Every structure is written in C-alpha cells, then in structure tokens.
A tleap script that builds the chain and sets N, CA, C and O, in Angstrom:
source leaprc.protein.ff14SB
mol = sequence {
  NMET PRO GLU ILE SER ARG PHE LEU GLY ILE
  VAL ILE SER MET LEU PHE ASN ASP HIE SER
  PRO PRO HIE PHE HIE ALA ALA TYR GLY SER
  TYR LYS ILE SER VAL ASP ILE PHE LEU CGLU
}
set mol.1.N position { 0.846 -1.178 0.000 }
set mol.1.CA position { 0.000 0.000 0.000 }
set mol.1.C position { 0.891 1.240 0.000 }
set mol.1.O position { 1.815 1.319 0.810 }
set mol.2.N position { 0.649 2.194 -0.865 }
set mol.2.CA position { 1.500 3.387 -0.945 }
set mol.2.C position { 1.447 4.215 0.335 }
set mol.2.O position { 0.370 4.488 0.863 }
set mol.3.N position { 2.598 4.605 0.820 }
set mol.3.CA position { 2.686 5.414 2.033 }
set mol.3.C position { 2.535 6.890 1.706 }
set mol.3.O position { 3.125 7.390 0.748 }
set mol.4.N position { 1.737 7.583 2.513 }
set mol.4.CA position { 1.623 9.033 2.408 }
set mol.4.C position { 2.603 9.673 3.375 }
set mol.4.O position { 3.262 10.659 3.045 }
set mol.5.N position { 2.694 9.101 4.581 }
set mol.5.CA position { 3.557 9.680 5.612 }
set mol.5.C position { 3.976 8.598 6.599 }
set mol.5.O position { 3.298 7.583 6.762 }
set mol.6.N position { 5.101 8.836 7.248 }
set mol.6.CA position { 5.591 7.956 8.309 }
set mol.6.C position { 6.226 8.847 9.363 }
set mol.6.O position { 7.177 9.573 9.076 }
set mol.7.N position { 5.695 8.794 10.603 }
set mol.7.CA position { 6.232 9.608 11.688 }
set mol.7.C position { 5.942 8.949 13.023 }
set mol.7.O position { 4.871 8.372 13.214 }
set mol.8.N position { 6.881 9.029 13.939 }
set mol.8.CA position { 6.756 8.469 15.293 }
set mol.8.C position { 6.265 7.024 15.285 }
set mol.8.O position { 5.561 6.604 16.202 }
set mol.9.N position { 6.630 6.267 14.261 }
set mol.9.CA position { 6.229 4.864 14.170 }
set mol.9.C position { 4.849 4.650 13.572 }
set mol.9.O position { 4.412 3.506 13.445 }
set mol.10.N position { 4.145 5.726 13.196 }
set mol.10.CA position { 2.813 5.631 12.600 }
set mol.10.C position { 2.968 5.721 11.079 }
set mol.10.O position { 3.638 6.618 10.569 }
set mol.11.N position { 2.349 4.793 10.370 }
set mol.11.CA position { 2.411 4.776 8.905 }
set mol.11.C position { 1.018 5.102 8.375 }
set mol.11.O position { 0.050 4.412 8.697 }
set mol.12.N position { 0.916 6.161 7.557 }
set mol.12.CA position { -0.340 6.575 6.934 }
set mol.12.C position { -0.272 6.188 5.465 }
set mol.12.O position { 0.698 6.522 4.783 }
set mol.13.N position { -1.294 5.485 4.964 }
set mol.13.CA position { -1.290 5.043 3.576 }
set mol.13.C position { -2.681 5.177 2.976 }
set mol.13.O position { -3.683 5.228 3.688 }
set mol.14.N position { -2.717 5.233 1.637 }
set mol.14.CA position { -3.984 5.389 0.929 }
set mol.14.C position { -3.834 4.795 -0.464 }
set mol.14.O position { -2.822 5.004 -1.133 }
set mol.15.N position { -4.852 4.051 -0.897 }
set mol.15.CA position { -4.873 3.502 -2.249 }
set mol.15.C position { -5.660 4.424 -3.158 }
set mol.15.O position { -6.664 4.996 -2.734 }
set mol.16.N position { -5.229 4.580 -4.392 }
set mol.16.CA position { -5.869 5.494 -5.339 }
set mol.16.C position { -7.264 5.018 -5.736 }
set mol.16.O position { -8.212 5.803 -5.711 }
set mol.17.N position { -7.401 3.756 -6.097 }
set mol.17.CA position { -8.660 3.261 -6.658 }
set mol.17.C position { -9.272 2.180 -5.769 }
set mol.17.O position { -9.697 1.137 -6.265 }
set mol.18.N position { -9.317 2.423 -4.465 }
set mol.18.CA position { -9.882 1.475 -3.499 }
set mol.18.C position { -11.397 1.675 -3.444 }
set mol.18.O position { -11.939 2.498 -4.182 }
set mol.19.N position { -12.072 0.941 -2.589 }
set mol.19.CA position { -13.529 1.013 -2.478 }
set mol.19.C position { -13.989 2.341 -1.858 }
set mol.19.O position { -13.205 3.034 -1.209 }
set mol.20.N position { -15.266 2.688 -2.066 }
set mol.20.CA position { -15.864 3.902 -1.485 }
set mol.20.C position { -16.313 3.622 -0.064 }
set mol.20.O position { -16.556 2.459 0.259 }
set mol.21.N position { -16.437 4.593 0.788 }
set mol.21.CA position { -16.093 6.000 0.644 }
set mol.21.C position { -14.576 6.178 0.684 }
set mol.21.O position { -13.855 5.272 1.103 }
set mol.22.N position { -14.085 7.358 0.245 }
set mol.22.CA position { -12.644 7.613 0.323 }
set mol.22.C position { -12.162 7.446 1.779 }
set mol.22.O position { -12.847 7.848 2.719 }
set mol.23.N position { -11.003 6.863 1.937 }
set mol.23.CA position { -10.502 6.611 3.291 }
set mol.23.C position { -8.987 6.448 3.256 }
set mol.23.O position { -8.387 6.278 2.194 }
set mol.24.N position { -8.383 6.505 4.442 }
set mol.24.CA position { -6.966 6.199 4.543 }
set mol.24.C position { -6.754 5.219 5.681 }
set mol.24.O position { -7.624 5.038 6.533 }
set mol.25.N position { -5.606 4.597 5.684 }
set mol.25.CA position { -5.257 3.602 6.686 }
set mol.25.C position { -4.097 4.132 7.513 }
set mol.25.O position { -3.218 4.826 7.001 }
set mol.26.N position { -4.104 3.797 8.790 }
set mol.26.CA position { -2.993 4.136 9.676 }
set mol.26.C position { -2.618 2.882 10.456 }
set mol.26.O position { -3.483 2.114 10.877 }
set mol.27.N position { -1.321 2.690 10.642 }
set mol.27.CA position { -0.835 1.537 11.397 }
set mol.27.C position { 0.246 1.982 12.364 }
set mol.27.O position { 1.097 2.811 12.042 }
set mol.28.N position { 0.191 1.407 13.562 }
set mol.28.CA position { 1.197 1.677 14.588 }
set mol.28.C position { 1.451 0.358 15.304 }
set mol.28.O position { 0.645 -0.078 16.125 }
set mol.29.N position { 2.572 -0.271 14.989 }
set mol.29.CA position { 2.859 -1.588 15.564 }
set mol.29.C position { 1.800 -2.586 15.126 }
set mol.29.O position { 1.600 -2.790 13.928 }
set mol.30.N position { 1.117 -3.215 16.087 }
set mol.30.CA position { 0.071 -4.183 15.758 }
set mol.30.C position { -1.309 -3.543 15.649 }
set mol.30.O position { -2.286 -4.242 15.381 }
set mol.31.N position { -1.413 -2.225 15.853 }
set mol.31.CA position { -2.688 -1.514 15.762 }
set mol.31.C position { -2.901 -1.013 14.339 }
set mol.31.O position { -1.973 -0.514 13.702 }
set mol.32.N position { -4.147 -1.151 13.838 }
set mol.32.CA position { -4.481 -0.685 12.494 }
set mol.32.C position { -5.867 -0.066 12.514 }
set mol.32.O position { -6.773 -0.568 13.180 }
set mol.33.N position { -6.030 1.045 11.769 }
set mol.33.CA position { -7.350 1.665 11.645 }
set mol.33.C position { -7.575 2.074 10.189 }
set mol.33.O position { -6.631 2.206 9.410 }
set mol.34.N position { -8.830 2.267 9.848 }
set mol.34.CA position { -9.230 2.811 8.570 }
set mol.34.C position { -10.139 3.999 8.882 }
set mol.34.O position { -11.101 3.866 9.639 }
set mol.35.N position { -9.834 5.167 8.295 }
set mol.35.CA position { -10.576 6.384 8.588 }
set mol.35.C position { -11.271 6.857 7.324 }
set mol.35.O position { -10.616 7.166 6.328 }
set mol.36.N position { -12.611 6.914 7.359 }
set mol.36.CA position { -13.386 7.383 6.214 }
set mol.36.C position { -13.326 8.913 6.127 }
set mol.36.O position { -13.236 9.609 7.139 }
set mol.37.N position { -13.377 9.410 4.891 }
set mol.37.CA position { -13.376 10.849 4.637 }
set mol.37.C position { -14.733 11.210 4.048 }
set mol.37.O position { -15.058 10.798 2.934 }
set mol.38.N position { -15.532 11.984 4.797 }
set mol.38.CA position { -16.848 12.394 4.333 }
set mol.38.C position { -16.811 13.866 3.944 }
set mol.38.O position { -16.280 14.700 4.678 }
set mol.39.N position { -17.379 14.176 2.788 }
set mol.39.CA position { -17.452 15.552 2.322 }
set mol.39.C position { -18.891 16.030 2.410 }
set mol.39.O position { -19.816 15.294 2.067 }
set mol.40.N position { -19.079 17.248 2.865 }
set mol.40.CA position { -20.441 17.804 2.941 }
set mol.40.C position { -20.640 18.853 1.895 }
set mol.40.O position { -21.721 19.435 1.801 }
savepdb mol mol.pdb
quit
C-alpha cells in the first residue's frame, strides 16, 4: 500500500482506486485503523 507519511512509528497510507467512501489507513505496531473521509 502506498505510504503518504511515516512519523513516530505511525504509517499513513492510501490507495488510489480502493472502495468507497474515500478513506486512509494508519498503522502503529500491531494496531491498524481505517478512517473514512466524508465531504459535505
């Protein structure tokens, strides 16, 4: 997965043509999250 940023052990990544809604992934050690981006 392409990395957008890496800092303090946290890796932020985002795929260009992934499923909707737009979102990014963050990982820190064994912890992982997916954060949706909603536009109003």
